[in-house]
Structures are given as C-alpha cells and as structure tokens.
Rosetta silent file (secondary structure, phi, psi, omega in degrees, C-alpha in Angstrom):
SEQUENCE: MNQPTLSHHVSGHPLSGHPKLERLLAKVLQYGTWMASAIIGVGLVMALLDSHAVSHSTGVLSGMRIVSIGIVLFILLPAIRVLLMLCVFWRERDYRFSAIAALVLVILALGFIVGMRVSGGPG
SCORE:     score description
SCORE:     0.000 S_00000001
   1 L     0.000  127.907  178.579   26.360  -19.355   29.360 S_00000001
   2 L   -76.814  135.202  178.238   24.582  -18.406   26.131 S_00000001
   3 L   -92.202  130.313 -179.737   21.966  -20.833   24.991 S_00000001
   4 L   -70.990  150.683  177.603   22.052  -21.568   21.255 S_00000001
   5 L   -80.417  168.296 -179.022   18.939  -20.929   19.211 S_00000001
   6 H   -58.099  -37.700 -176.532   17.065  -23.650   17.417 S_00000001
   7 H   -66.362  -22.489  178.226   18.583  -22.651   14.085 S_00000001
   8 H   -73.909  -20.066  179.724   22.075  -23.396   15.395 S_00000001
   9 H   -85.990  -20.271 -176.035   21.062  -27.028   15.914 S_00000001
  10 L   -96.845  112.415 -179.018   19.731  -27.500   12.395 S_00000001
  11 L   -71.363  140.146  179.223   22.543  -27.963    9.926 S_00000001
  12 L    81.332    4.423  178.421   22.064  -26.164    6.664 S_00000001
  13 L   -66.513  130.636 -174.506   19.465  -23.785    8.079 S_00000001
  14 L   -61.718  -25.575 -178.046   19.619  -20.602    5.961 S_00000001
  15 L   -96.985   -3.078 -174.932   19.611  -18.281    8.986 S_00000001
  16 L   -63.833  -26.331  177.636   22.090  -20.222   11.109 S_00000001
  17 L   -93.042    7.473 -176.371   24.942  -18.090    9.788 S_00000001
  18 L  -126.971   67.322 -178.398   23.000  -14.863   10.312 S_00000001
  19 H   -64.269  -31.885  177.696   22.543  -14.313   14.060 S_00000001
  20 H   -65.610  -40.682  178.939   22.096  -10.546   13.545 S_00000001
  21 H   -64.013  -41.245  177.914   19.317  -11.209   11.050 S_00000001
  22 H   -58.892  -45.498  179.851   17.632  -13.585   13.505 S_00000001
  23 H   -65.361  -41.562  179.705   17.687  -10.924   16.229 S_00000001
  24 H   -63.052  -45.865  179.234   16.443   -8.240   13.836 S_00000001
  25 H   -63.374  -40.353  178.722   13.575  -10.406   12.607 S_00000001
  26 H   -62.445  -42.727  179.725   12.647  -11.310   16.177 S_00000001
  27 H   -65.746  -42.715  179.238   12.567   -7.637   17.176 S_00000001
  28 H   -60.572  -45.869 -179.963   10.487   -6.656   14.137 S_00000001
  29 H   -67.698  -39.646  179.738    7.955   -9.390   14.872 S_00000001
  30 H   -64.634  -52.774 -177.735    7.920   -8.651   18.606 S_00000001
  31 H   -69.176  -34.660  176.589    7.473   -4.899   18.278 S_00000001
  32 H   -63.440  -40.332  178.320    5.085   -5.290   15.353 S_00000001
  33 H   -65.618  -44.615  177.784    2.916   -7.626   17.407 S_00000001
  34 H   -62.506  -41.563 -178.644    2.905   -5.239   20.362 S_00000001
  35 H   -65.484  -45.836  179.776    2.104   -2.294   18.083 S_00000001
  36 H   -62.771  -40.914  178.763   -0.741   -4.109   16.324 S_00000001
  37 H   -63.575  -42.188  179.437   -2.149   -5.247   19.674 S_00000001
  38 H   -64.841  -41.397  179.163   -1.984   -1.709   21.061 S_00000001
  39 H   -62.626  -44.123  178.615   -3.684   -0.290   17.961 S_00000001
  40 H   -63.068  -42.281  178.254   -6.478   -2.865   18.251 S_00000001
  41 H   -60.628  -45.137  178.500   -6.841   -2.087   21.968 S_00000001
  42 H   -62.197  -43.290  179.239   -7.098    1.666   21.326 S_00000001
  43 H   -62.785  -40.704  179.255   -9.641    1.055   18.589 S_00000001
  44 H   -66.358  -40.034  177.710  -11.753   -1.179   20.820 S_00000001
  45 H   -64.124  -43.358  179.061  -11.702    1.391   23.632 S_00000001
  46 H   -63.249  -41.027  178.717  -12.690    4.145   21.192 S_00000001
  47 H   -64.703  -39.641  178.556  -15.509    1.993   19.791 S_00000001
  48 H   -64.874  -45.777  179.072  -16.728    1.229   23.303 S_00000001
  49 H   -64.616  -39.098 -179.824  -16.668    4.889   24.302 S_00000001
  50 H   -67.346  -33.363 -179.172  -18.362    5.884   21.042 S_00000001
  51 H   -71.529  -23.778  179.437  -21.114    3.302   21.582 S_00000001
  52 H   -93.932   -8.377 -179.811  -21.932    4.827   24.992 S_00000001
  53 L   -74.703  148.566 -179.690  -21.872    8.421   23.752 S_00000001
  54 L   -67.104  -49.799  177.690  -25.241   10.138   23.228 S_00000001
  55 L  -107.566  124.475 -177.814  -24.305   11.539   19.837 S_00000001
  56 L   -73.711  127.827  179.123  -22.145    9.294   17.696 S_00000001
  57 L   -79.705  147.266  177.551  -19.092   11.092   16.384 S_00000001
  58 L  -115.203   59.397 -179.872  -18.199   10.742   12.748 S_00000001
  59 L   -69.241  170.013 -179.520  -14.472   11.252   13.079 S_00000001
  60 L   -60.801  -46.487  178.917  -11.992   10.452   10.376 S_00000001
  61 L  -116.423  105.014  175.885  -10.955    7.231   12.076 S_00000001
  62 L   -74.673  168.347 -178.690  -13.709    5.501   13.990 S_00000001
  63 H   -57.807  -42.025 -177.830  -12.809    2.919   16.595 S_00000001
  64 H   -71.661  -28.452  174.495  -13.545   -0.018   14.322 S_00000001
  65 H   -67.946  -36.710  177.785  -11.417    1.444   11.527 S_00000001
  66 H   -66.922  -40.021  175.303   -8.522    1.662   13.963 S_00000001
  67 H   -59.383  -42.904  179.404   -9.113   -1.978   14.920 S_00000001
  68 H   -61.334  -37.273  177.669   -8.998   -2.827   11.206 S_00000001
  69 H   -63.366  -41.502  177.267   -5.638   -1.060   10.881 S_00000001
  70 H   -62.643  -41.204  178.663   -4.270   -3.214   13.712 S_00000001
  71 H   -65.347  -41.711  177.589   -5.541   -6.372   12.027 S_00000001
  72 H   -61.532  -39.589  177.548   -3.967   -5.332    8.723 S_00000001
  73 H   -62.128  -42.323  175.767   -0.675   -4.805   10.536 S_00000001
  74 H   -58.560  -41.202 -179.093   -0.897   -8.345   11.942 S_00000001
  75 H   -68.151  -35.121 -177.182   -1.499   -9.633    8.418 S_00000001
  76 H   -79.222  -18.282 -176.190    1.431   -7.625    7.011 S_00000001
  77 H   -55.120  -44.880  177.734    3.993   -8.729    9.610 S_00000001
  78 H   -63.624  -36.760  178.217    5.021  -11.925    7.770 S_00000001
  79 H   -67.868  -37.558  176.909    5.389   -9.984    4.501 S_00000001
  80 H   -63.423  -39.012  177.808    7.490   -7.354    6.291 S_00000001
  81 H   -61.508  -45.467 -179.720    9.674  -10.167    7.605 S_00000001
  82 H   -65.592  -40.711  177.976   10.223  -11.551    4.099 S_00000001
  83 H   -62.181  -41.559  177.649   10.965   -8.057    2.748 S_00000001
  84 H   -62.926  -42.927  177.757   13.506   -7.506    5.519 S_00000001
  85 H   -62.019  -41.714  178.050   15.139  -10.854    4.735 S_00000001
  86 H   -58.567  -45.773 -179.573   15.296   -9.896    1.056 S_00000001
  87 H   -62.946  -44.170 -178.513   17.049   -6.623    1.900 S_00000001
  88 H   -67.354  -45.788  179.798   19.571   -8.274    4.217 S_00000001
  89 H   -63.649  -39.474  179.123   20.352  -11.136    1.836 S_00000001
  90 H   -64.621  -43.478 -179.934   20.710   -8.706   -1.084 S_00000001
  91 H   -62.104  -35.700  179.167   23.033   -6.472    0.940 S_00000001
  92 L   -84.849    4.348 -179.801   25.167   -9.498    1.814 S_00000001
  93 L    59.884   33.461  174.234   25.192  -10.500   -1.861 S_00000001
  94 L   -95.330   80.892 -169.943   23.513  -13.804   -1.081 S_00000001
  95 H   -71.185  -25.138  178.616   21.586  -13.795   -4.353 S_00000001
  96 H   -66.150  -49.629  178.806   20.187  -17.300   -4.025 S_00000001
  97 H   -72.379  -27.685  174.400   18.285  -16.458   -0.826 S_00000001
  98 H   -62.757  -43.322  179.549   17.482  -13.007   -2.223 S_00000001
  99 H   -65.081  -39.905  178.600   15.785  -14.659   -5.171 S_00000001
 100 H   -63.989  -45.138  179.334   13.856  -17.006   -2.882 S_00000001
 101 H   -63.800  -40.249  178.023   12.679  -14.097   -0.713 S_00000001
 102 H   -63.616  -41.262  178.106   11.705  -12.117   -3.821 S_00000001
 103 H   -62.175  -42.134  178.292    9.744  -15.096   -5.130 S_00000001
 104 H   -62.772  -41.580  177.770    7.889  -15.399   -1.817 S_00000001
 105 H   -63.836  -40.031  177.879    7.015  -11.682   -1.955 S_00000001
 106 H   -63.029  -43.449  178.868    5.734  -12.057   -5.528 S_00000001
 107 H   -62.692  -42.297  177.525    3.583  -15.023   -4.468 S_00000001
 108 H   -62.571  -43.344  179.875    2.206  -13.024   -1.519 S_00000001
 109 H   -64.848  -43.412  178.447    1.443  -10.049   -3.784 S_00000001
 110 H   -63.870  -40.578  177.007   -0.256  -12.247   -6.391 S_00000001
 111 H   -61.408  -40.559  177.812   -2.298  -13.931   -3.675 S_00000001
 112 H   -64.226  -46.687 -178.505   -3.395  -10.538   -2.391 S_00000001
 113 H   -63.067  -46.624  179.377   -4.324   -9.311   -5.882 S_00000001
 114 H   -63.279  -41.967  178.987   -6.247  -12.483   -6.741 S_00000001
 115 H   -61.827  -39.868  178.401   -7.978  -12.387   -3.359 S_00000001
 116 H   -67.087  -39.144  179.651   -9.055   -8.781   -3.883 S_00000001
 117 H   -69.119  -41.835 -179.155  -10.420   -9.527   -7.352 S_00000001
 118 H   -67.765  -39.285 -178.496  -12.304  -12.611   -6.234 S_00000001
 119 H   -81.173   -8.761  178.811  -13.812  -10.893   -3.200 S_00000001
 120 L    90.116   17.844  176.064  -14.774   -7.828   -5.203 S_00000001
 121 L    90.434  179.525 -178.522  -12.257   -5.424   -3.677 S_00000001
 122 L   -70.805  147.725  174.392  -12.068   -3.696   -0.323 S_00000001
 123 L   103.540    0.000    0.000  -15.225   -2.953    1.584 S_00000001
C-alpha cells in the first residue's frame, strides 16, 4: 500500500497535483546534499593532508577552497529548487505559480546582491 505524502493531506497545496515535481525536487535536494557533503569531506581530507605535509602545496584548489565550494552548493540548493519549480510550472503553463517562483528568485538574487555590497564583496 502506498503511503500518501504530506502534501496530499493538505488541501490546496500547490504541489499536491504535481507528484512528479515532488519526486524530482526530493531527488535534487537529496543528491545535492550528498554531493555537497562529499565535496566538503574531500576538501577537509585534502586540508588535513596538506597540513601534515612538509612543504605546503599551492595547488589551484586548496582543501579549504573545496570545502567552500561544498558550502556554496548547500546555500544554492534552495535556489536551485525554486528555479526547477519555475521551469516545471512554466512548462505546464501554470503562470500564477511561475510568477511566484520568479518573484522568489528575484528576491533571492536581490538579497545576494545587497549582501555582497554590504559585506564588501567576496573575500
């Protein structure tokens, strides 16, 4: 017997009529989380090995830079989810939810831009 998801119990939930979208979003978040975790793990191992080496290597991507890439991926996962929802809703010609997803992406982008300006940029 298939167990219904939480969204099937909530009437009027925007994703309740989109079980494929729910599965796709779950997979993107699951694999994205595993990928970001693996990247952070590799970076930490590289940083640990580099800290024990006699001569420190100055490779293109140091261990801590790789860790930073994993953290950025974790931060981007929610935005990727919203972008995916925008694409699916647009493809299904559900323009109301497409507009909402687009608005959320604009707000995320503006928040990023304002945050970068206030903090003085990357680095």
